[in-house]
N, C-alpha and C positions, 0 to 999 in steps of 0.2 A: 552929183558928187561922184567922182571917180576915185576908187581906192586902188592902191598898189597891191598885187598879190603878196601874201605872206611868204617870205623866203623859206625854203626848205632848209632845215639845219643840216650841217655837213655830216652829222652822224647818221641821219635818216637816209640821205642821198648816197652815202658811201656804200661801196660794194662790200659784202662780207669778205673777211681776210681768210685765205687758205694757204697753208704751208705745204709745199711739195718737197719731199725728202727722198733723194735717190742718188746713189754714187755714180750712176751712168748718165752722162750728159744728154744723150739722145732722148731716152724715155722721160727724163726729168723735164727737159725743155718742151717736149711734145705735150706732156700732160699740162704743164704750165700754160702753154699757148692755147690749148683746148679749153681750159677753164677761165682764161683771162677775159672772155666776153661777159661772164656772169660774176666773176670774183676778182678781188684784188689779190693776186698771187705773188707769194714770196717763195724762193727756192733755197734749198740747202743741199750740199753734196755729201755731208756726213752727219751722223746722228748727234755728235757733240755740238756741231754748229746749229743744228735744229733746236736742241735743248736750250742753247743760249738765247736763240730768237724767241722761244716760248717763254723764257723768263722775262723778256723785255716787252712782250706784246701778247694780247689775247687773240686767238684765232678761232674762227667758226669751225674749221675742220683742218685735219692734217692727213695728207696722203703719204704713207710711210712704207718704203721698200723694206723687205725683210732681210735680204742678203746684201750686207754692206761690210766693208772692212772696218776694223777698229772696234765698232760696236754694232751688233746686228739689230734689226728692227724690233725683235722680241724684247731684247734688253732695253732698247730705246723706249719702247712702249711702257715698260715698267717705270722708267725714270720720268717719262712724260706725264704719267698719271699722278706722280707726286707733285708735279708743277700745276697741272690742270686736270681735275677729275671729270670735267664736263665736256671738254672739246670732243667733237666727233672724229674718230680715227678710222681711216680706211687703210688696211694693210694690203700691200701690193707685192707680188712676186712672180717671177718667171719660173720658179722652181717649186711650185706648190705641191705640198703633200698634205694628207689628212692631219698628220702630227703638227705641222706648222700652223695650219688653219685652227686647230684646237688650241694651240699655245696663244695665238693672237686673240681668239675670242675669250679665253679664260683671262688673259691679261687686260681685257677691257676694250678690245677693238670693236667697232660698230659694224664693220663690213670687211670682207676678205675678197680681193679680186686677183685674177691672174693677169700677168703681162702678156701681150699688150691688152689693156682694158678695152672693153666695148664702150666707145664714147657715148653712145645713147644711154 
């Protein structure tokens, strides 16, 4: 008797979702492309757009630029934590200082990286 393999559910087979938020097109798309082989990547060019997406869907991780117009990443992190207190957040900046790193970590970021990030 030959039995068919049990199909893998879509939830198990699906890649974890990652939201990449950066107002600069080049870095945003570069990070998204790099992560796309392992993750289902969604992008946003502004914090307000990212927060809307976070209200609509759960993400495994958020890569969040710090320096953005309208709402910076530190403020966005505060709002993000009100929506999802468990999502992993990686703060990203090309203008890193000890103060911004401290703000990100106190605000609930899991990691802080400088642009361009080391892909490895």
